[in-house]
NUZANU-862401 format. One record per residue (C-alpha): residue in three letters; x, y, z; residue number from 1. Coordinates in nm, 2 decimals, always signed. Example, Ala and Ser with C-alpha at 12.3 -4.5 7.8 and 13.67 -1.06 7.14 Angstrom:
BEGIN
ala / +1.23 / -0.45 / +0.78 / 1
ser / +1.37 / -0.11 / +0.71 / 2
***
This chain:
BEGIN
met / +0.00 / -0.01 / +0.01 / 1
ser / +0.14 / +0.32 / -0.09 / 2
asp / +0.21 / +0.58 / +0.17 / 3
asn / +0.14 / +0.90 / -0.05 / 4
lys / -0.14 / +1.09 / +0.14 / 5
lys / -0.36 / +1.34 / -0.09 / 6
ile / -0.42 / +1.68 / +0.05 / 7
lys / -0.80 / +1.76 / +0.02 / 8
thr / -0.84 / +2.01 / +0.33 / 9
ala / -0.61 / +2.25 / +0.49 / 10
leu / -0.62 / +2.44 / +0.80 / 11
ile / -0.41 / +2.79 / +0.77 / 12
ser / -0.41 / +3.01 / +1.07 / 13
val / -0.06 / +3.22 / +1.06 / 14
tyr / +0.07 / +3.56 / +1.15 / 15
his / +0.34 / +3.57 / +0.88 / 16
lys / +0.18 / +3.55 / +0.55 / 17
asp / +0.50 / +3.66 / +0.33 / 18
gly / +0.51 / +3.34 / +0.09 / 19
leu / +0.20 / +3.20 / +0.18 / 20
asp / +0.03 / +3.33 / -0.14 / 21
glu / +0.19 / +3.09 / -0.35 / 22
ile / +0.15 / +2.81 / -0.11 / 23
ile / -0.27 / +2.93 / -0.16 / 24
ser / -0.24 / +2.92 / -0.52 / 25
leu / -0.06 / +2.61 / -0.54 / 26
leu / -0.32 / +2.43 / -0.29 / 27
his / -0.60 / +2.59 / -0.48 / 28
lys / -0.47 / +2.43 / -0.81 / 29
asp / -0.50 / +2.11 / -0.70 / 30
gly / -0.86 / +2.14 / -0.57 / 31
val / -0.79 / +2.19 / -0.20 / 32
lys / -1.04 / +2.31 / +0.04 / 33
phe / -0.94 / +2.60 / +0.29 / 34
leu / -1.05 / +2.65 / +0.66 / 35
ser / -0.92 / +2.93 / +0.84 / 36
thr / -0.96 / +3.20 / +1.11 / 37
gly / -0.97 / +3.59 / +1.12 / 38
gly / -0.69 / +3.76 / +0.93 / 39
thr / -0.59 / +3.46 / +0.76 / 40
lys / -0.91 / +3.38 / +0.63 / 41
ser / -0.97 / +3.74 / +0.51 / 42
phe / -0.64 / +3.71 / +0.33 / 43
ile / -0.71 / +3.39 / +0.14 / 44
glu / -1.04 / +3.55 / +0.04 / 45
glu / -0.84 / +3.90 / -0.09 / 46
leu / -0.66 / +3.65 / -0.30 / 47
gly / -0.98 / +3.53 / -0.45 / 48
tyr / -1.03 / +3.20 / -0.31 / 49
pro / -1.29 / +3.04 / -0.12 / 50
cys / -1.23 / +3.00 / +0.25 / 51
asp / -1.46 / +2.83 / +0.54 / 52
ala / -1.45 / +2.98 / +0.86 / 53
val / -1.35 / +2.75 / +1.18 / 54
glu / -1.64 / +2.90 / +1.36 / 55
asp / -1.88 / +2.77 / +1.11 / 56
leu / -1.71 / +2.42 / +1.13 / 57
thr / -1.73 / +2.43 / +1.55 / 58
gly / -2.03 / +2.62 / +1.57 / 59
tyr / -1.85 / +2.86 / +1.83 / 60
pro / -1.72 / +3.22 / +1.77 / 61
ser / -1.37 / +3.32 / +1.88 / 62
ile / -1.44 / +3.39 / +2.28 / 63
leu / -1.22 / +3.48 / +2.58 / 64
gly / -1.04 / +3.76 / +2.35 / 65
gly / -0.95 / +3.51 / +2.10 / 66
arg / -0.78 / +3.26 / +2.36 / 67
val / -1.03 / +2.99 / +2.23 / 68
lys / -1.08 / +2.97 / +1.84 / 69
thr / -0.95 / +2.61 / +1.73 / 70
leu / -0.98 / +2.42 / +2.05 / 71
his / -1.27 / +2.20 / +1.95 / 72
pro / -1.33 / +1.84 / +1.86 / 73
lys / -1.43 / +1.90 / +1.52 / 74
val / -1.09 / +2.07 / +1.46 / 75
phe / -0.87 / +1.82 / +1.64 / 76
gly / -1.08 / +1.52 / +1.56 / 77
gly / -1.01 / +1.60 / +1.18 / 78
ile / -0.65 / +1.63 / +1.23 / 79
leu / -0.61 / +1.34 / +1.49 / 80
ser / -0.85 / +1.09 / +1.33 / 81
arg / -0.64 / +0.79 / +1.20 / 82
arg / -0.76 / +0.72 / +0.85 / 83
asp / -0.68 / +0.35 / +0.85 / 84
asn / -0.86 / +0.30 / +1.19 / 85
pro / -1.21 / +0.18 / +1.15 / 86
thr / -1.33 / +0.30 / +1.47 / 87
asp / -1.19 / +0.65 / +1.40 / 88
ser / -1.35 / +0.68 / +1.08 / 89
glu / -1.70 / +0.57 / +1.23 / 90
gln / -1.68 / +0.83 / +1.51 / 91
val / -1.60 / +1.13 / +1.27 / 92
ala / -1.87 / +1.02 / +1.03 / 93
lys / -2.12 / +1.02 / +1.32 / 94
tyr / -2.01 / +1.37 / +1.46 / 95
glu / -1.97 / +1.50 / +1.09 / 96
ile / -1.61 / +1.61 / +1.15 / 97
pro / -1.40 / +1.65 / +0.79 / 98
asp / -1.08 / +1.50 / +0.78 / 99
ile / -0.78 / +1.78 / +0.78 / 100
asp / -0.50 / +1.69 / +0.59 / 101
leu / -0.26 / +1.99 / +0.63 / 102
val / -0.19 / +2.23 / +0.91 / 103
ile / -0.04 / +2.56 / +0.86 / 104
val / +0.02 / +2.76 / +1.16 / 105
asp / +0.26 / +2.99 / +1.36 / 106
leu / +0.27 / +3.10 / +1.70 / 107
tyr / +0.26 / +3.41 / +1.88 / 108
pro / +0.59 / +3.60 / +1.93 / 109
phe / +0.67 / +3.52 / +2.26 / 110
val / +1.03 / +3.57 / +2.24 / 111
asp / +1.01 / +3.90 / +2.07 / 112
thr / +0.78 / +3.99 / +2.33 / 113
val / +0.98 / +3.91 / +2.61 / 114
ala / +1.31 / +4.09 / +2.42 / 115
ser / +1.08 / +4.39 / +2.39 / 116
gly / +1.06 / +4.47 / +2.75 / 117
ala / +0.70 / +4.43 / +2.73 / 118
ser / +0.49 / +4.38 / +3.08 / 119
asp / +0.43 / +4.06 / +3.21 / 120
ala / +0.07 / +4.08 / +3.12 / 121
asp / +0.13 / +4.13 / +2.77 / 122
ile / +0.41 / +3.86 / +2.77 / 123
ile / +0.15 / +3.60 / +2.92 / 124
glu / -0.09 / +3.69 / +2.64 / 125
lys / +0.18 / +3.58 / +2.41 / 126
ile / +0.17 / +3.23 / +2.52 / 127
asp / +0.02 / +3.01 / +2.24 / 128
ile / -0.23 / +2.77 / +2.34 / 129
gly / -0.45 / +2.70 / +2.02 / 130
gly / -0.14 / +2.70 / +1.80 / 131
ile / +0.10 / +2.49 / +1.98 / 132
ser / -0.19 / +2.24 / +2.01 / 133
leu / -0.26 / +2.22 / +1.65 / 134
ile / +0.12 / +2.16 / +1.57 / 135
arg / +0.15 / +1.90 / +1.84 / 136
ala / -0.15 / +1.72 / +1.70 / 137
ala / -0.05 / +1.74 / +1.35 / 138
ala / +0.27 / +1.62 / +1.42 / 139
lys / +0.16 / +1.34 / +1.63 / 140
asn / -0.05 / +1.20 / +1.33 / 141
his / +0.21 / +1.29 / +1.04 / 142
lys / +0.11 / +0.94 / +0.89 / 143
asp / -0.18 / +1.12 / +0.78 / 144
val / -0.13 / +1.48 / +0.81 / 145
ile / +0.11 / +1.75 / +0.73 / 146
ile / +0.23 / +2.01 / +0.96 / 147
val / +0.40 / +2.32 / +0.87 / 148
ala / +0.48 / +2.51 / +1.21 / 149
ser / +0.67 / +2.81 / +1.10 / 150
lys / +0.74 / +3.04 / +0.81 / 151
ala / +1.07 / +2.87 / +0.76 / 152
gln / +0.86 / +2.57 / +0.63 / 153
tyr / +0.71 / +2.78 / +0.38 / 154
ala / +0.98 / +2.72 / +0.11 / 155
pro / +0.99 / +2.35 / +0.16 / 156
leu / +0.61 / +2.31 / +0.13 / 157
ala / +0.60 / +2.52 / -0.18 / 158
asn / +0.88 / +2.29 / -0.34 / 159
leu / +0.69 / +1.98 / -0.24 / 160
leu / +0.37 / +2.13 / -0.39 / 161
lys / +0.54 / +2.23 / -0.71 / 162
asn / +0.72 / +1.89 / -0.75 / 163
asn / +0.45 / +1.64 / -0.62 / 164
gly / +0.10 / +1.86 / -0.63 / 165
ala / -0.11 / +1.83 / -0.33 / 166
gln / +0.03 / +1.48 / -0.21 / 167
ser / +0.32 / +1.37 / +0.01 / 168
thr / +0.50 / +1.06 / +0.10 / 169
leu / +0.55 / +0.93 / +0.46 / 170
asp / +0.89 / +1.01 / +0.46 / 171
glu / +0.82 / +1.38 / +0.38 / 172
arg / +0.53 / +1.43 / +0.64 / 173
arg / +0.78 / +1.28 / +0.89 / 174
trp / +1.03 / +1.54 / +0.82 / 175
phe / +0.78 / +1.83 / +0.86 / 176
ala / +0.69 / +1.67 / +1.17 / 177
lys / +1.04 / +1.68 / +1.29 / 178
glu / +1.07 / +2.03 / +1.21 / 179
ala / +0.73 / +2.11 / +1.39 / 180
phe / +0.88 / +1.94 / +1.71 / 181
ala / +1.16 / +2.17 / +1.68 / 182
val / +0.94 / +2.45 / +1.67 / 183
ser / +0.74 / +2.36 / +1.97 / 184
ser / +1.03 / +2.26 / +2.20 / 185
ser / +1.20 / +2.56 / +2.15 / 186
tyr / +0.89 / +2.78 / +2.22 / 187
asp / +0.82 / +2.59 / +2.54 / 188
ser / +1.19 / +2.61 / +2.63 / 189
ser / +1.15 / +2.97 / +2.59 / 190
ile / +0.86 / +3.00 / +2.80 / 191
phe / +1.01 / +2.78 / +3.05 / 192
ser / +1.31 / +2.99 / +3.08 / 193
tyr / +1.09 / +3.31 / +3.13 / 194
phe / +0.92 / +3.14 / +3.44 / 195
asp / +1.25 / +3.00 / +3.56 / 196
asn / +1.47 / +3.32 / +3.53 / 197
glu / +1.55 / +3.40 / +3.87 / 198
thr / +1.63 / +3.09 / +4.05 / 199
pro / +1.71 / +2.84 / +3.76 / 200
ser / +1.61 / +2.49 / +3.85 / 201
ala / +1.68 / +2.32 / +3.50 / 202
leu / +1.87 / +2.38 / +3.19 / 203
arg / +1.65 / +2.42 / +2.86 / 204
ile / +1.84 / +2.53 / +2.56 / 205
ala / +1.69 / +2.54 / +2.22 / 206
ile / +1.89 / +2.67 / +1.94 / 207
asp / +1.73 / +2.63 / +1.58 / 208
glu / +2.04 / +2.67 / +1.34 / 209
ala / +2.27 / +2.38 / +1.31 / 210
lys / +2.61 / +2.37 / +1.09 / 211
val / +2.79 / +2.02 / +1.08 / 212
met / +3.19 / +2.10 / +1.10 / 213
arg / +3.41 / +1.89 / +0.88 / 214
tyr / +3.52 / +1.74 / +1.21 / 215
gly / +3.56 / +1.87 / +1.57 / 216
glu / +3.88 / +1.96 / +1.75 / 217
asn / +4.06 / +1.69 / +1.62 / 218
pro / +3.99 / +1.49 / +1.29 / 219
his / +3.88 / +1.20 / +1.47 / 220
gln / +3.60 / +1.38 / +1.65 / 221
lys / +3.26 / +1.47 / +1.50 / 222
gly / +3.16 / +1.86 / +1.56 / 223
thr / +2.84 / +2.06 / +1.49 / 224
phe / +2.79 / +2.45 / +1.56 / 225
phe / +2.46 / +2.53 / +1.69 / 226
gly / +2.38 / +2.91 / +1.64 / 227
asn / +2.32 / +3.18 / +1.38 / 228
phe / +2.68 / +3.30 / +1.28 / 229
ala / +2.53 / +3.48 / +0.97 / 230
glu / +2.35 / +3.71 / +1.25 / 231
met / +2.70 / +3.83 / +1.38 / 232
phe / +2.92 / +3.77 / +1.06 / 233
asp / +2.95 / +3.80 / +0.69 / 234
gln / +3.19 / +3.60 / +0.54 / 235
ile / +3.32 / +3.72 / +0.23 / 236
his / +3.62 / +3.52 / +0.14 / 237
gly / +3.81 / +3.20 / +0.22 / 238
lys / +3.73 / +2.85 / +0.31 / 239
glu / +3.49 / +2.67 / +0.53 / 240
ile / +3.53 / +2.77 / +0.91 / 241
ser / +3.62 / +2.53 / +1.13 / 242
tyr / +3.54 / +2.43 / +1.47 / 243
asn / +3.90 / +2.57 / +1.61 / 244
asn / +3.85 / +2.88 / +1.39 / 245
leu / +3.51 / +2.92 / +1.60 / 246
leu / +3.68 / +2.89 / +1.91 / 247
asp / +3.93 / +3.15 / +1.82 / 248
ile / +3.65 / +3.38 / +1.68 / 249
asp / +3.46 / +3.35 / +2.01 / 250
ala / +3.77 / +3.45 / +2.21 / 251
ala / +3.86 / +3.72 / +1.96 / 252
val / +3.52 / +3.91 / +1.96 / 253
ser / +3.50 / +3.90 / +2.34 / 254
leu / +3.87 / +4.06 / +2.37 / 255
ile / +3.79 / +4.31 / +2.11 / 256
ala / +3.50 / +4.42 / +2.25 / 257
glu / +3.70 / +4.56 / +2.57 / 258
phe / +3.86 / +4.82 / +2.37 / 259
thr / +3.71 / +5.16 / +2.23 / 260
glu / +4.06 / +5.32 / +2.08 / 261
pro / +4.17 / +5.16 / +1.74 / 262
thr / +4.28 / +4.82 / +1.86 / 263
phe / +4.43 / +4.49 / +1.67 / 264
ala / +4.46 / +4.18 / +1.83 / 265
ile / +4.63 / +3.86 / +1.73 / 266
leu / +4.52 / +3.53 / +1.88 / 267
lys / +4.64 / +3.18 / +1.89 / 268
his / +4.45 / +2.91 / +2.06 / 269
asn / +4.20 / +3.14 / +2.23 / 270
asn / +4.48 / +3.36 / +2.39 / 271
ala / +4.63 / +3.68 / +2.26 / 272
cys / +4.98 / +3.66 / +2.15 / 273
gly / +4.97 / +4.03 / +2.02 / 274
leu / +4.78 / +4.32 / +2.09 / 275
ala / +4.80 / +4.70 / +2.08 / 276
ser / +4.61 / +5.02 / +2.05 / 277
arg / +4.69 / +5.31 / +1.86 / 278
asp / +4.58 / +5.61 / +1.68 / 279
thr / +4.55 / +5.39 / +1.34 / 280
ile / +4.47 / +5.05 / +1.26 / 281
ala / +4.77 / +5.01 / +1.05 / 282
glu / +4.99 / +5.14 / +1.33 / 283
ala / +4.80 / +4.89 / +1.59 / 284
trp / +4.85 / +4.60 / +1.37 / 285
lys / +5.24 / +4.68 / +1.34 / 286
asp / +5.29 / +4.68 / +1.73 / 287
ala / +5.05 / +4.39 / +1.76 / 288
leu / +5.25 / +4.20 / +1.55 / 289
ala / +5.55 / +4.26 / +1.73 / 290
gly / +5.44 / +4.12 / +2.04 / 291
asp / +5.48 / +3.76 / +1.90 / 292
pro / +5.54 / +3.73 / +1.53 / 293
val / +5.62 / +3.36 / +1.57 / 294
ser / +5.27 / +3.28 / +1.74 / 295
ala / +5.12 / +3.51 / +1.50 / 296
phe / +5.15 / +3.24 / +1.22 / 297
gly / +4.85 / +3.08 / +1.14 / 298
gly / +4.66 / +3.29 / +1.39 / 299
val / +4.31 / +3.49 / +1.42 / 300
leu / +4.32 / +3.86 / +1.36 / 301
ile / +4.06 / +4.10 / +1.49 / 302
thr / +4.06 / +4.48 / +1.49 / 303
asn / +3.77 / +4.71 / +1.59 / 304
gly / +3.81 / +4.97 / +1.34 / 305
asn / +3.84 / +4.97 / +0.93 / 306
ile / +4.09 / +4.81 / +0.75 / 307
asp / +4.26 / +5.04 / +0.49 / 308
lys / +4.50 / +4.97 / +0.21 / 309
thr / +4.78 / +5.06 / +0.41 / 310
ala / +4.69 / +4.83 / +0.66 / 311
ala / +4.62 / +4.53 / +0.44 / 312
glu / +4.94 / +4.56 / +0.28 / 313
glu / +5.14 / +4.47 / +0.60 / 314
ile / +4.87 / +4.21 / +0.70 / 315
asp / +4.94 / +4.05 / +0.40 / 316
lys / +5.28 / +3.98 / +0.47 / 317
ile / +5.20 / +3.70 / +0.72 / 318
phe / +4.99 / +3.37 / +0.69 / 319
phe / +4.70 / +3.35 / +0.90 / 320
glu / +4.39 / +3.18 / +0.93 / 321
val / +4.09 / +3.47 / +0.99 / 322
ile / +4.06 / +3.80 / +0.97 / 323
ile / +3.77 / +4.00 / +1.14 / 324
ala / +3.69 / +4.39 / +1.13 / 325
pro / +3.36 / +4.60 / +1.13 / 326
ser / +3.44 / +4.72 / +0.76 / 327
tyr / +3.71 / +4.70 / +0.47 / 328
asp / +3.82 / +4.95 / +0.20 / 329
asp / +3.78 / +4.81 / -0.15 / 330
glu / +4.16 / +4.83 / -0.20 / 331
ala / +4.22 / +4.63 / +0.12 / 332
leu / +4.00 / +4.33 / -0.01 / 333
glu / +4.17 / +4.33 / -0.33 / 334
ile / +4.51 / +4.26 / -0.13 / 335
leu / +4.34 / +4.03 / +0.15 / 336
lys / +4.15 / +3.80 / -0.10 / 337
gln / +4.48 / +3.71 / -0.30 / 338
lys / +4.52 / +3.42 / -0.10 / 339
lys / +4.20 / +3.20 / -0.17 / 340
asn / +4.17 / +3.02 / +0.16 / 341
arg / +4.18 / +3.29 / +0.40 / 342
ile / +3.90 / +3.35 / +0.60 / 343
ile / +3.74 / +3.72 / +0.58 / 344
leu / +3.44 / +3.81 / +0.81 / 345
ile / +3.26 / +4.14 / +0.87 / 346
gln / +3.15 / +4.17 / +1.23 / 347
lys / +2.81 / +4.33 / +1.24 / 348
cys / +2.74 / +4.32 / +1.60 / 349
glu / +2.87 / +4.23 / +1.91 / 350
asn / +2.80 / +3.92 / +2.12 / 351
lys / +2.49 / +4.01 / +2.33 / 352
thr / +2.45 / +3.69 / +2.51 / 353
thr / +2.49 / +3.71 / +2.89 / 354
val / +2.49 / +3.34 / +2.98 / 355
gln / +2.74 / +3.10 / +2.87 / 356
phe / +2.78 / +2.70 / +2.94 / 357
arg / +2.97 / +2.42 / +2.90 / 358
ser / +2.94 / +2.05 / +2.93 / 359
ile / +3.08 / +1.88 / +3.22 / 360
leu / +3.05 / +1.51 / +3.34 / 361
asn / +2.71 / +1.41 / +3.28 / 362
gly / +2.57 / +1.75 / +3.29 / 363
ala / +2.66 / +2.12 / +3.23 / 364
leu / +2.79 / +2.42 / +3.42 / 365
val / +2.61 / +2.75 / +3.33 / 366
gln / +2.73 / +3.07 / +3.46 / 367
asp / +2.69 / +3.44 / +3.38 / 368
arg / +2.97 / +3.57 / +3.11 / 369
asp / +3.24 / +3.78 / +3.27 / 370
leu / +3.14 / +4.11 / +3.16 / 371
lys / +3.32 / +4.33 / +3.43 / 372
val / +3.52 / +4.58 / +3.32 / 373
glu / +3.75 / +4.76 / +3.53 / 374
thr / +3.77 / +5.12 / +3.50 / 375
ile / +3.99 / +5.39 / +3.69 / 376
glu / +3.72 / +5.38 / +3.98 / 377
asp / +3.77 / +5.03 / +4.07 / 378
leu / +4.14 / +5.07 / +4.12 / 379
lys / +4.25 / +5.09 / +4.48 / 380
gln / +4.58 / +5.21 / +4.56 / 381
val / +4.77 / +4.99 / +4.82 / 382
thr / +5.10 / +5.09 / +4.83 / 383
glu / +5.26 / +5.42 / +4.95 / 384
lys / +5.37 / +5.49 / +4.57 / 385
ala / +5.09 / +5.60 / +4.38 / 386
val / +5.04 / +5.51 / +4.02 / 387
asn / +5.07 / +5.78 / +3.75 / 388
pro / +4.82 / +5.83 / +3.47 / 389
glu / +5.04 / +5.64 / +3.21 / 390
gln / +5.06 / +5.34 / +3.44 / 391
ile / +4.69 / +5.35 / +3.49 / 392
glu / +4.64 / +5.36 / +3.13 / 393
asp / +4.86 / +5.06 / +3.08 / 394
leu / +4.74 / +4.87 / +3.39 / 395
leu / +4.37 / +4.91 / +3.27 / 396
phe / +4.50 / +4.79 / +2.91 / 397
ala / +4.67 / +4.49 / +3.05 / 398
asn / +4.39 / +4.40 / +3.29 / 399
lys / +4.16 / +4.38 / +2.98 / 400
ile / +4.41 / +4.12 / +2.83 / 401
val / +4.45 / +3.90 / +3.12 / 402
lys / +4.08 / +3.88 / +3.19 / 403
his / +4.08 / +3.70 / +2.86 / 404
ser / +4.38 / +3.45 / +2.89 / 405
lys / +4.37 / +3.12 / +3.03 / 406
ser / +4.48 / +3.08 / +3.40 / 407
asn / +4.69 / +3.09 / +3.53 / 408
ala / +4.79 / +3.41 / +3.35 / 409
ile / +5.02 / +3.70 / +3.37 / 410
val / +5.01 / +4.01 / +3.12 / 411
leu / +5.31 / +4.21 / +3.07 / 412
ala / +5.22 / +4.59 / +2.90 / 413
lys / +5.39 / +4.89 / +2.83 / 414
gly / +5.27 / +5.19 / +2.64 / 415
lys / +4.92 / +5.02 / +2.55 / 416
gln / +5.12 / +4.72 / +2.38 / 417
leu / +5.13 / +4.34 / +2.48 / 418
cys / +5.49 / +4.29 / +2.55 / 419
ala / +5.42 / +3.92 / +2.64 / 420
ser / +5.20 / +3.72 / +2.84 / 421
gly / +5.24 / +3.36 / +3.02 / 422
val / +4.90 / +3.16 / +3.00 / 423
gly / +4.77 / +2.84 / +3.10 / 424
gln / +5.03 / +2.75 / +3.35 / 425
thr / +4.99 / +2.57 / +3.68 / 426
ser / +5.15 / +2.84 / +3.90 / 427
arg / +5.14 / +3.21 / +3.87 / 428
val / +5.53 / +3.21 / +3.86 / 429
asp / +5.57 / +3.00 / +3.59 / 430
ala / +5.32 / +3.23 / +3.42 / 431
leu / +5.55 / +3.54 / +3.50 / 432
lys / +5.87 / +3.35 / +3.41 / 433
gln / +5.73 / +3.24 / +3.05 / 434
ala / +5.61 / +3.63 / +3.01 / 435
ile / +5.95 / +3.78 / +3.10 / 436
glu / +6.12 / +3.50 / +2.89 / 437
lys / +5.91 / +3.58 / +2.57 / 438
ala / +5.92 / +3.92 / +2.63 / 439
lys / +6.31 / +3.96 / +2.62 / 440
ser / +6.31 / +3.70 / +2.32 / 441
phe / +6.14 / +3.97 / +2.11 / 442
gly / +6.35 / +4.26 / +2.22 / 443
phe / +6.12 / +4.43 / +2.49 / 444
asp / +6.25 / +4.66 / +2.74 / 445
leu / +6.06 / +4.58 / +3.05 / 446
asn / +6.19 / +4.87 / +3.24 / 447
gly / +5.87 / +5.09 / +3.32 / 448
ala / +5.64 / +4.80 / +3.23 / 449
val / +5.33 / +4.74 / +3.40 / 450
met / +5.21 / +4.35 / +3.50 / 451
ala / +4.83 / +4.23 / +3.56 / 452
ser / +4.75 / +3.89 / +3.72 / 453
asp / +4.43 / +3.71 / +3.68 / 454
ala / +4.42 / +3.64 / +4.04 / 455
phe / +4.57 / +3.76 / +4.37 / 456
phe / +4.96 / +3.68 / +4.44 / 457
pro / +4.95 / +3.41 / +4.73 / 458
phe / +5.31 / +3.50 / +4.79 / 459
pro / +5.54 / +3.78 / +4.72 / 460
asp / +5.74 / +3.60 / +4.49 / 461
cys / +5.58 / +3.71 / +4.18 / 462
val / +5.63 / +4.10 / +4.25 / 463
glu / +6.01 / +4.03 / +4.33 / 464
ile / +6.07 / +3.85 / +4.03 / 465
ala / +5.88 / +4.13 / +3.82 / 466
ser / +6.05 / +4.39 / +4.01 / 467
lys / +6.42 / +4.24 / +3.88 / 468
ala / +6.27 / +4.26 / +3.52 / 469
gly / +6.19 / +4.60 / +3.56 / 470
val / +5.81 / +4.60 / +3.63 / 471
asn / +5.73 / +4.93 / +3.82 / 472
ala / +5.36 / +4.90 / +3.85 / 473
val / +5.11 / +4.58 / +3.93 / 474
val / +4.72 / +4.53 / +3.91 / 475
his / +4.56 / +4.21 / +4.06 / 476
pro / +4.23 / +4.15 / +4.25 / 477
gly / +4.39 / +4.13 / +4.57 / 478
gly / +4.24 / +3.93 / +4.87 / 479
ser / +4.50 / +3.68 / +4.97 / 480
ile / +4.56 / +3.64 / +5.34 / 481
arg / +4.93 / +3.74 / +5.24 / 482
asp / +4.85 / +4.04 / +5.05 / 483
asn / +5.03 / +4.24 / +5.28 / 484
glu / +5.36 / +4.05 / +5.22 / 485
ser / +5.36 / +4.15 / +4.83 / 486
ile / +5.26 / +4.53 / +4.93 / 487
glu / +5.52 / +4.55 / +5.19 / 488
phe / +5.81 / +4.43 / +4.89 / 489
cys / +5.65 / +4.70 / +4.67 / 490
asn / +5.70 / +4.96 / +4.93 / 491
ser / +6.06 / +4.86 / +4.99 / 492
asn / +6.12 / +4.87 / +4.61 / 493
gly / +5.93 / +5.17 / +4.50 / 494
ile / +5.66 / +4.96 / +4.30 / 495
ala / +5.31 / +5.08 / +4.27 / 496
met / +5.03 / +4.85 / +4.33 / 497
val / +4.66 / +4.85 / +4.30 / 498
thr / +4.38 / +4.59 / +4.34 / 499
thr / +4.02 / +4.57 / +4.19 / 500
gly / +3.88 / +4.34 / +4.37 / 501
tyr / +3.75 / +4.13 / +4.08 / 502
arg / +3.91 / +3.80 / +4.00 / 503
his / +3.92 / +3.68 / +3.62 / 504
phe / +3.97 / +3.30 / +3.63 / 505
lys / +3.95 / +3.16 / +3.28 / 506
his / +3.98 / +2.78 / +3.24 / 507
***
């Protein structure tokens, strides 16, 4: 027996009508009857096609301010009846319930209403009842019924109708059912999150977009990105973005968001290996690269300003994987596009998410994103020697970088340029020694440099080592029971120290 099912009657009740006219025309051409409500019924009739009202089928008008329109046995019976079940057939005949073979419905804009800052009462009214019930019923009975649950499925339905006429296979109906349950589960997750916002009791995450990566972090691992990449970026050149590219891109956009003046950053394995703020983007690039021209090879580049021809000519001299900027001059793009595999991205907006999560053990950890950006008001003078304006500028600069570096982390900076950093070490002393050695290897004079730490100093050894290297100002969160030992060393050796009260662990 064929699993092809003919569409004879369609129930259509939607908010989004763009593209619906083509579907209506195709259905009418194949003799499909229409059943609808309110504005959608008027829309169908204005196109010149006959349409029966749900109210005429049920014998009840829309009541309770529109809360009850389709919730009736003659509607749901027509959707849920099993066409090959004799008892179901007898009952729908007895109660004069017409079979409904296609349901096109979308949901009230709950998420958009929450995002608009609407009142609680307005938000509650955007919790869809009839629509979500129609979706679940039609998807459940996909053996006999096609469900189109959002405007995203208008195009696939139109293609089906063009290719097959008003009929479908079981596989096609199952695909539409799968998409429908994706819509309903996402919708319910959003509603739950709204009610559970204050005291989270369960994790419900629904992301509609999915992109399968060539592989994950390594070739033997599968990888998938769930998210709307195109919302934040336009890719205008280059190869397919990889799993590791995405990790670096995420780290890069988080880091560059800290800076307002013209800044260029180079990242490798999610850490900055070069960063500088200057009067122009070209100057910022030059000094960022000087921080570690070796690690910059194959890195991810990001800036917060327009890339012009001058900057592009310098950037083009090295091999890199990804470059990100808010805009590019045409001449700059001509230069950068000479390498076919270079990924060139336009960043259209900042990352607006406020929560982050990661899988761990047999569950997930969820936390607020670290959005704290220290200002001069956060700096507490703890030494006899006060920091001067130039040191304050560098300390805040270095603190922004160390915040986005893998713990344990130390950053050395001078003149709004990253001299070197030590990242991902098991001790803060090792991180500092790594930074000093690296800075010296690339010819940096650390006399007059500043040091930033992502966490407090448990012992005075770090300030002692930094002092011998030439560092004369230090910023760290403070809070160790032995802070006084570090402070006393600074007082004895003419070093200025400030604390912020904010730790920036990043694991």
